[in-house]
N, C-alpha and C positions, 0 to 999 in steps of 0.2 A: 504494500500500500504506500502510495506517495501522496501525502496529505499536504497540499500546498498552502493551506491556511496556517501551517506551522512554520516558524522560521528555522527550525532544525529538521526539515522534512527529509533531507539527505541522510542524516544520522538515524532518524526513525525508520526510514526505509531499510537501511542496512541491518538494524537490529531485527526488524520483522522478517527480513529475508533469512537471517541466520536461524531464527526460531522455526520458521516454516521448514527449513532444511535440517532441523534437528542438531544445529551446531552453535549453541549459545556461548557467549563469552561470560566469564565469571562476574564481571561488573556490569552486565547488560541492564539489570533491574535498577541499579543505582543511577546509571546514565539515563534510562528511560524516565525514572522518577524526576530527575532534574529537568529533562526536556519538557515533561508535562507541566511542571510547575512554571518554568520560564515561559514556554510558548502559550500556555493557557492564560497567564497574566497578560502577555503582550497582545494576544488575540482579543481578549476581553476589552482592553484599553482601546484598541483600534476600532472595534465595533462600536463602543460607546462614543468615541470621538467623532467618527464619521457619520454615525446615525444623527448626531447633532447637526453636522454640516448639511446632510441631506434634508432633514426636516425643516431647517431654517429656509431652505429654498422654496418649500411649498406651503409653509405655515408661518404666520407672524406670531410673535410672542413666545413665552416660555412654555415648557411642558414638564411634567413630573414622570418619574420612572417607578415602575412597580415590578418587583421580581416575582416570578411565578414558577411553580414546580409541577403543576398538573394542568392538563388541557382543559379541564372543567373551569379553571379560573379564567382562561382566555375566552371560553364560550359564554360564560356568565357576563363578562365585560361586553362582548359583542351584542348580547340581547338587551343590554341597558344603555349602550352607547348612542348618544343623540346625533348620529351621523345622517339621519334621514332614512325613512323606511318605505320600500316599495311593497305592493301587495304580496309579491313572492317572498320577500324577506319577512314580512309579518307572519305569513303562514309557516315559514321555517322556525321562527322564534316561538310560535305557539306550540308546534310539535315538540320543540326542545323542552319547553316548560312542562308539557304534559308527561314526558318521560326522559328526563335529563340523563339517567344512567344508560340509556340506549346509545349515547353519543361518546362513549369511551372517555368519560370524565376523569377516570383515574390514570389515564395514560400519562407517563412522566414527560416533562419537557424542561429544558434548562434555558429559560428565556427572560427577557426584560421587556415589559410593555411600556410604551410611551403614550401618555394621556394628557389632554389639555385640562383646563380648570373645570370643565363640565364632564370630565371622564370620557370624552370622545377619543376613540382609538386613532392615533396618528401613525403608528408603526410599532415595530418591535425589532429586537435583535436577539440572536440565539447562537449557541454552540452545540453541535450535535452531541448526543450522549454516546458513551462507549458502545452500547448495544447497536445503535444505528450506524456508527462508524464501522463496526465489525460486519454488519450485514452488507453495507455498500462495498467494503473492501472484499468481502466474499464474492459478490457478483463480479467485480472487476477481475480479481485473480482467477476465479472460476472460468470466466469467459476465455481468458488467456490460456489456461490449462486445457480447457475443452477443445480449443483449436489444435493444440498439440496432440491430444488424444485422438481426435478425428483424423489428423494427418497420419499418425502412426497406424491407426486401424485401416486406413486406406492403403498404406504401404503393405500391410499384412495381406490385404485382399488382392493387391496386385501380385504379390509373391505366390499366392494360391493359384491365381489365374496362370502365372508363368509355369508353375509345376504341372498344371493340367493341360498346358499347351493350347490355351484358348485366349482370344482377346479379352481384355478386362470387361468390355461392355457386354460380353456373352456370359459372364460369370453370374450364376444364380446362387444366392446364399440364403438358406433357411433362416427365419427370424431367430431361432435359438442359437444358431452358429454365429450370427451377427452379434448377438448379445454377449456370447462368450468371447468373441474376438475383441469387442469393445472393452470388456472387463480386463482382458489380458493386456490390452494397450494401456489402460489406466494404471495397471500395476507396474508396467514398464516405465511409464512417465514418473510415477511416484518413486521408483527405484533410481531413476536418473537424477531426480531432485535430491534424494537422500545422499547420493554419491557426489553431488556437486557438479554434475555434468550438464545441468540445465539452469541457465541464469535468467532471473526475472527481468522484465523490461519495464522501466518506469513509465514509458509512454502509454502502455496498456493498463496501468494500475493507478493512474492519477485521479485524485478526488479533490475538486476545487471548493466544495461547499460545506466544509466542516463548520466554518463561520459564515453567518448570513444576516443580512438586514432586510426587513420588509417595510416599505413605505406605502401607506394607504391614503390615496387622494383621488381627486377628480382626474379624468383622463388628460385634460389640458395641462394641469399642473405637473402630471407625471412626464409629459413631453418636455415641459420646461426643465425639469430635473435632468433629463437625459442630455439636454444641451449644456447644462452647467457642468455635468460630468466631463464632457469633452474638453472643457476649458480649464480643468484642474490639473496643475502640473504634477501633483503627487499621485494621480490616478491614470491608469491605462486600461481601456476597455479591451478585454481579451476575447470575449465571446458574448453573443446575444441570441436568445431564443424567445420567440413569441408564441404562446400557447393560445389556441382559439377553440378548443373542444370543450368537454365538460369542465376541465380545469383551464381557467383563463387568467393569464398573468404574463408579464415580461420578465424573464430571468436573465440577468447580466452578470458575467464573471468579470470582476475588477482586480487588477493588480495594483496594490497600494504600497507606496514607499513610506516606511515608518521612521520615526525619529527616536533613536535609542536614548538620547539624553532626556527627552521629554518623558518617555515611558519609565526610565529608571528613577526619575524624580517623582513620578506618580507612585511608584512602588514604595519609596521612602515616606512620602507625604501621607499616604493612605494606610501605612503600616500593612502593606500587601502581604507580607510574610505570615500574618496571623491566619490567613485563609489556608495555609499549607502546613500548619503544625499537625503532627501525627502521621506524616507520610514517610517517616524513617530518616529524614534529613535533620540533623541537629539544629535547634533554634538559633544557636550562635552563627551557624553557616547562613541560615536564611536572612538573619538581620544584617549581614554584611552588604546587602544590596543585591540587585539583579545582575550587576556587571559580571561577577564570576561565572554566571551561567550562560553568558552570551557568546562564548567562543564558538566559532564556526557558524554563527547565525547568518541568515540571509538578510539582505537589506530591504526585501519586499515580501509580501505575502498575498495570497488570493482570498477574496471573499465573494460571496454571491449577494447580489442586490436584486430583490424581488419587488416589482412595481405592480400594485393591485388597486383597483377601485374597491370601495367598501362593499357593494353588492357581490362582487366576485370573491372578496374575502369571506363573506358570509357563506357563499356557496361552497367554498373549499373547506369550511369548518362544520357546516350543518346541512349541506345540500348534496347535490349529485356528484360532487368531486371531493367528498370528505377525505381528509388526509389519511386517516387510518385505513380506510377501505383501499386506497391506492397502495399503501404499504402491504396489506394482506395480499392484494393481487400480484404484486411483485414477488412475494414469497412463493405464491402458488403457481406462478407461470414460469418457473425456471425450467429451462430445457435440460440442463445437466443436473441430476440429482443423486449422483453417486456418493461414496463415502468421502472422497477428497473434498468436495465443497463443504460438507458438514464439518470436517476437521479444520478447514481453513477458518471458517467462522468461529469455531470454538477456540482455536489458537489465537486469533486476533483479539477476541473478547477477553480471553485470559491474560494476554499480554498487556492490554490496557488496564485491566483490573489490577494486575500486579504493580503497574506503574502508579496507580492511585492508592495503593494499600500501604499499611505501615511497614511492610517488608521491603528491604532493599537487596535481599539476596535469597535465592531459593536453591534447593539441592539439585533439582532437575526439572525439566519441562514435563509435566504430567501427561501430555498428549503429543502424538506424533502424526505427521501427515499420512503415513502409511498404516496407521492403526485404525481401530474402530471403537467408537465411544458413543455413549448415550448423553442426552442433556443433563441427566442426574450427575454424570461424571464432572461436567463443567461446574455445576452448582456446588458440588462437594469441594472441588479444587479452589473455587473462589472463597468459600467459607474458611478454608484452611489459611488463606492469605490473611484473614482477619482473626485467626485463632478462635473461630466460633465453633461450638459443639455441634454434633450431628443430630442430637435429640433422638436417638434410637429409642424404640418402644420397650426394649428389654436390655 
């Protein structure tokens, strides 16, 4: 996984690659912990600062921030927000009030809402949770591995055709044989990764949207904001995608140049280290400032900017494009569902959990790409990171 919202994305990629290949270094967890502390603070400061810049372009006056941890908090705000109501929105709000628990209220989110004095929703910024990062990294890495497996399975089929002295296009393979051939190819790819004979490619595993800002405004104001972006010397527009289906929004990937002196000053002024106590790094190290953690950091990072009107925002949270339903569809529509994709997701989630835990050293990686595991295994391993009991019944 190549997470461009982090300023140490190269180092993080190398650690993840070693773990997936089953060859960790002894100090990987300590380095990972320092990366997540440093890069998490930097990303949070960048999101907060640039959200202010974006909102001032489309709204006059000040706004207040409200930290939320559950999607129900966001949906409650939407139903009370005096942004103006269409008949469709009124109907969605009434359905929500009748049965709010139907709308994934307890789904976790790591976000900050931006509200005006009347509690009108102006926008929000968020950092993806480790579970969502693991899922997205899984899709990226799995697609890359799937191509390798398919290519090898085809080579095996070509070899069978050669041995049978027939052209490849005449080769008829029973479904059972095709399945066995695919499994054998999958095992060979896993073995190549284990032996270090297959190197991962950053281009196919890049994730730009770990950090994101959403601005909610009228269409005309959103167009004005896009023009302002083009004139900001610290911002470069990398990609833009306009969605016009059930989900309607404009998603823009921005490359932002950040100011280390400004961020380090904020770390000291806000006593930022207090948010990272209990992660295995001594407090005296944390209080020295952010500077010791910045070695090898990039001068820019990527964030996603989402531009949405209020009706489209309501639709994406309560209507036909509700976010959790899109997540479930992504999980269910995977083409490649072998043991390797499952292991990749488990490994990435465990890696991030280890970097956020009190442990800075572990004896071994409890899961391997070429093994087979259940979700209970991952849950048990994460509990061990926090020295939590298993609560067995006897």
